[in-house]
C-alpha positions as CSV (number, residue, x, y, z in Angstrom):
1,M,-16.3,26.2,-18.7
2,E,-16.0,28.9,-16.1
3,R,-19.4,26.8,-13.9
4,R,-17.3,24.0,-13.9
5,K,-13.7,25.7,-13.3
6,E,-15.8,27.3,-10.0
7,L,-17.6,24.3,-8.8
8,A,-14.3,22.5,-8.8
9,T,-12.6,25.6,-6.7
10,F,-15.3,25.1,-4.4
11,L,-15.7,21.7,-3.7
12,K,-11.2,21.5,-3.4
13,N,-11.7,24.5,-1.1
14,R,-14.2,22.4,1.2
15,R,-12.4,19.8,1.0
16,T,-9.2,21.2,2.8
17,R,-11.2,22.8,5.5
18,I,-12.2,19.9,7.6
19,T,-9.7,17.7,9.6
20,P,-9.7,13.9,9.8
21,D,-11.2,14.1,13.1
22,E,-14.2,16.5,12.1
23,A,-15.2,13.5,9.2
24,G,-14.1,10.9,12.0
25,I,-11.0,9.7,10.6
26,A,-8.7,7.9,12.4
27,T,-5.5,8.9,11.4
28,T,-1.5,7.7,12.3
29,T,0.3,9.4,10.1
30,R,1.6,13.0,9.7
31,R,0.0,14.1,6.7
32,R,1.8,16.8,4.2
33,T,-1.8,18.9,3.5
34,P,-4.7,19.8,5.5
35,G,-8.3,18.3,5.6
36,L,-9.1,15.5,3.5
37,R,-7.9,13.6,0.5
38,R,-9.7,13.2,-2.2
39,E,-10.5,9.1,-1.8
40,E,-11.5,9.7,2.0
41,V,-14.2,12.2,0.5
42,A,-15.4,10.2,-2.5
43,Q,-15.0,6.6,0.0
44,R,-17.5,8.4,2.5
45,A,-19.9,10.3,-0.7
46,A,-19.7,6.9,-2.3
47,V,-19.0,7.6,-6.0
48,G,-15.5,5.9,-7.4
49,I,-12.4,8.1,-7.3
50,T,-11.4,8.7,-10.3
51,W,-15.1,10.4,-10.9
52,Y,-14.9,12.8,-8.0
53,T,-10.7,13.3,-9.2
54,W,-12.5,14.8,-12.6
55,L,-14.9,16.5,-10.2
56,E,-12.4,18.6,-9.4
57,Q,-10.3,19.4,-11.9
58,G,-13.3,20.4,-13.5
59,R,-14.3,18.1,-16.4
60,N,-17.2,17.5,-18.1
61,I,-19.5,14.9,-16.2
62,T,-23.0,14.6,-15.4
63,V,-23.4,15.1,-11.8
64,S,-26.9,13.7,-10.5
65,P,-28.3,14.8,-7.4
66,Q,-27.9,12.1,-5.8
67,V,-24.3,12.5,-6.1
68,L,-24.3,16.0,-5.0
69,H,-26.3,14.9,-1.7
70,G,-23.3,12.5,-1.1
71,I,-20.8,14.9,-1.5
72,A,-22.2,17.3,0.8
73,R,-22.6,14.6,3.7
74,A,-19.0,14.3,3.0
75,L,-18.4,17.2,3.4
76,Q,-20.5,18.5,5.9
77,F,-22.4,21.4,4.6
78,N,-24.7,23.3,5.8
79,T,-27.8,24.6,4.2
80,I,-26.0,27.8,2.3
81,E,-23.0,25.6,1.1
82,Q,-25.8,23.0,-0.2
83,R,-27.8,25.3,-2.2
84,H,-24.5,26.5,-3.7
85,L,-23.4,23.3,-4.6
86,F,-26.9,22.9,-6.8
87,A,-26.7,26.1,-8.4
88,L,-23.2,25.6,-9.6
89,A,-23.7,21.8,-11.0
90,R,-27.5,23.8,-12.7
91,L,-29.4,21.0,-10.9
92,P,-33.0,21.8,-8.9
93,I,-32.2,22.4,-5.5
94,P,-34.3,20.0,-2.9
95,E,-36.7,20.6,-1.8
96,Q,-35.7,19.5,1.8
97,I,-32.9,22.1,1.6
98,E,-35.2,24.8,1.4
99,E,-35.9,27.4,3.0
100,L,-40.1,28.2,2.9
101,S,-40.9,30.6,5.3
102,Y,-39.2,32.9,7.4
103,E,-39.3,34.6,11.5
104,I,-40.5,38.2,10.3
105,T,-38.1,40.0,12.7
106,P,-38.4,43.4,13.2
107,K,-35.4,44.3,11.2
108,I,-37.6,42.8,8.5
109,Q,-40.6,44.2,9.3
110,A,-39.0,47.7,9.3
111,I,-37.7,47.8,5.7
112,I,-40.9,46.7,4.4
113,N,-42.6,49.6,6.4
114,G,-40.0,52.1,5.1
115,F,-41.4,52.2,2.0
116,G,-43.9,54.2,2.9
117,D,-46.3,56.0,0.7
118,L,-45.8,52.4,-1.7
119,P,-47.8,49.3,-1.1
120,V,-45.1,46.5,-0.4
121,M,-45.4,42.9,0.8
122,L,-42.7,40.2,1.3
123,I,-43.0,36.3,-0.5
124,N,-41.4,33.5,-0.2
125,Q,-40.8,31.0,-3.2
126,K,-44.2,29.7,-3.1
127,W,-45.6,33.4,-3.2
128,D,-47.0,33.4,-0.2
129,V,-47.4,36.2,1.7
130,L,-45.7,36.7,4.6
131,A,-45.2,40.0,5.6
132,W,-47.0,43.8,4.3
133,N,-47.3,47.3,5.2
134,P,-49.9,49.2,6.0
135,L,-50.8,50.4,2.7
136,M,-50.9,47.4,1.3
137,Q,-53.1,46.5,3.3
138,K,-55.2,49.2,2.6
139,L,-55.1,48.8,-1.1
140,C,-55.5,45.2,-1.0
141,G,-57.6,44.2,1.5
142,T,-57.5,40.7,1.7
143,L,-54.2,39.9,3.4
144,E,-55.4,40.2,7.6
145,G,-56.8,37.5,9.1
146,K,-56.5,35.0,6.6
147,T,-53.8,31.9,7.8
148,Q,-50.8,31.8,5.9
149,G,-51.9,28.7,3.6
150,K,-54.6,30.7,2.4
151,R,-52.2,34.1,2.3
152,N,-50.8,33.5,-1.2
153,I,-50.8,35.5,-4.2
154,L,-52.3,33.3,-6.7
155,R,-55.0,31.9,-3.9
156,I,-55.7,35.5,-3.3
157,M,-56.1,36.3,-7.3
158,F,-58.4,33.2,-8.1
159,T,-60.1,32.7,-5.3
160,D,-60.4,36.0,-3.1
161,P,-63.9,37.4,-4.3
162,Q,-62.2,40.9,-2.6
163,S,-59.6,41.0,-4.7
164,R,-61.0,40.3,-8.1
165,N,-63.7,42.8,-7.5
166,R,-61.0,45.4,-6.6
167,I,-58.6,44.5,-9.6
168,L,-60.6,46.5,-13.4
169,N,-58.3,44.4,-15.5
170,W,-57.9,40.7,-13.8
171,E,-58.4,38.3,-16.8
172,Q,-55.7,40.1,-17.9
173,Q,-53.7,40.6,-14.4
174,A,-54.5,36.6,-13.3
175,K,-53.4,35.7,-16.4
176,S,-50.0,37.2,-16.5
177,S,-49.6,35.5,-13.0
178,I,-50.4,32.4,-14.5
179,G,-47.0,33.5,-17.0
180,L,-45.0,34.7,-14.6
181,F,-45.5,32.0,-11.9
182,R,-44.9,29.4,-14.3
183,S,-41.6,30.4,-15.0
184,A,-40.1,32.0,-12.4
185,K,-41.0,28.6,-10.5
186,A,-40.3,26.0,-13.0
187,K,-37.2,24.4,-11.2
188,F,-39.8,23.7,-8.2
189,V,-42.2,21.4,-10.8
190,E,-41.6,18.0,-9.0
191,T,-41.4,19.7,-5.5
192,E,-45.2,19.1,-3.2
193,W,-45.6,22.6,-2.0
194,Y,-45.8,23.3,-6.1
195,L,-48.3,20.1,-7.2
196,E,-49.8,20.8,-4.3
197,L,-50.7,24.4,-4.9
198,I,-51.5,23.3,-8.8
199,A,-54.1,21.0,-7.7
200,N,-55.7,23.7,-5.5
201,L,-55.8,26.3,-7.5
202,T,-57.1,23.6,-10.0
203,A,-60.2,22.6,-8.0
204,D,-61.3,25.9,-6.5
205,S,-61.2,28.0,-9.6
206,K,-62.7,27.3,-13.0
207,E,-60.2,29.9,-15.1
208,F,-57.0,28.6,-13.2
209,R,-58.1,25.1,-14.6
210,E,-58.6,26.7,-17.8
211,W,-55.7,28.7,-17.9
212,W,-53.1,26.7,-16.5
213,P,-52.8,24.0,-19.5
214,R,-51.8,26.7,-22.1
215,Q,-48.7,26.6,-21.2
216,T,-48.1,30.9,-20.8
217,I,-45.2,32.3,-19.3
218,C,-43.8,35.6,-19.4
219,Q,-41.3,37.6,-17.9
220,A,-43.1,40.4,-15.7
221,M,-46.2,41.9,-15.2
222,N,-45.3,43.9,-17.9
223,T,-49.3,45.7,-17.4
224,P,-50.0,47.6,-15.0
225,K,-53.1,47.0,-11.9
226,R,-56.0,49.2,-12.2
227,Y,-57.4,48.8,-8.9
228,S,-60.8,49.7,-8.5
229,H,-60.8,51.0,-4.2
230,P,-64.2,50.7,-2.3
231,D,-63.6,54.6,-0.5
232,P,-64.6,57.2,-3.0
233,R,-62.1,59.3,-1.9
234,I,-59.6,56.9,-3.6
235,G,-61.3,55.3,-6.8
236,K,-59.2,54.5,-9.7
237,L,-55.7,54.1,-9.5
238,D,-52.8,52.2,-11.9
239,V,-49.5,50.9,-10.1
240,E,-47.0,48.7,-11.7
241,T,-45.4,45.8,-9.9
242,T,-41.9,45.3,-9.5
243,L,-40.0,42.6,-7.4
244,L,-37.0,42.6,-6.4
245,D,-34.9,39.8,-4.9
246,V,-33.9,39.8,-0.9
247,P,-30.3,38.5,-1.1
248,E,-29.9,38.4,3.1
249,Y,-32.6,35.8,2.9
250,P,-32.7,33.2,0.0
251,N,-35.9,32.3,-1.7
252,L,-37.9,35.9,-0.5
253,Q,-38.6,38.8,-2.8
254,L,-40.3,41.9,-1.8
255,L,-43.8,42.7,-3.9
256,I,-43.5,46.6,-4.7
257,N,-46.5,48.8,-6.3
258,T,-44.7,51.9,-7.8
259,P,-47.6,54.4,-9.2
260,V,-48.1,55.1,-12.9
261,N,-48.5,58.6,-12.4
262,E,-48.9,61.4,-10.7
263,Q,-52.9,61.1,-9.5
264,S,-52.2,57.2,-8.8
265,R,-49.0,58.4,-6.9
266,K,-51.8,61.3,-4.4
267,K,-53.9,58.2,-4.0
268,L,-52.0,55.9,-2.9
269,T,-50.7,59.2,-0.7
270,S,-53.9,59.8,0.8
271,L,-55.3,56.3,1.2
272,N,-51.6,55.6,3.4
273,L,-53.1,58.8,5.6
């Protein structure tokens, strides 16, 4: 109920913000209220006036992606407003209004580097690695020199020999990564990039080909990742993985590796020198 009320309020607010001139509607009489009339929005969105009125009244009616596209077009929504509209309607956000990549500005890189003795990377909704700090590269040793399409967490996990050799509990981590990806990315199952990624991994990795159909899901990487670093001064260390959303940049997350004990913390510090 609250969600429908919020959707109704959002639409009414945006409707009153657009003038007839901005919408390309000729007017010959003085209007009592600002913005567009409901019938004008309905006409421009190619929906019935009664149906649109019910939507603005917060009634429990069915909404399709096509209808939302029409309303967004009629109300001249920008990308952020379109994402908010689809989220309020509880519909998957269309791929065409999802940003898959961002410019890594000095500000973003400075935030990542500011984590100091914690290995950190920035990923998008495809789990492509967009940026990382020096310690992350030293820990996993697989990021530099790869093209962006190959710098994907699942691709690295399942197809990169160096990554596989450094993770002692690789099978456990690989299975968990499948479960977390499937759970977190369910809204993207019909998008082109999702289907392409799964198809490529199925073709390139026999383990992925075997484990993906099992429909495993999980909410977090609950088991620490055990690394065996090639530097004899470092050797074995354990880290826990945490994913944090970046509110300022929709669809981006920080992946932070935290040592699970004092010995692992000291080794990460040594690796960072």
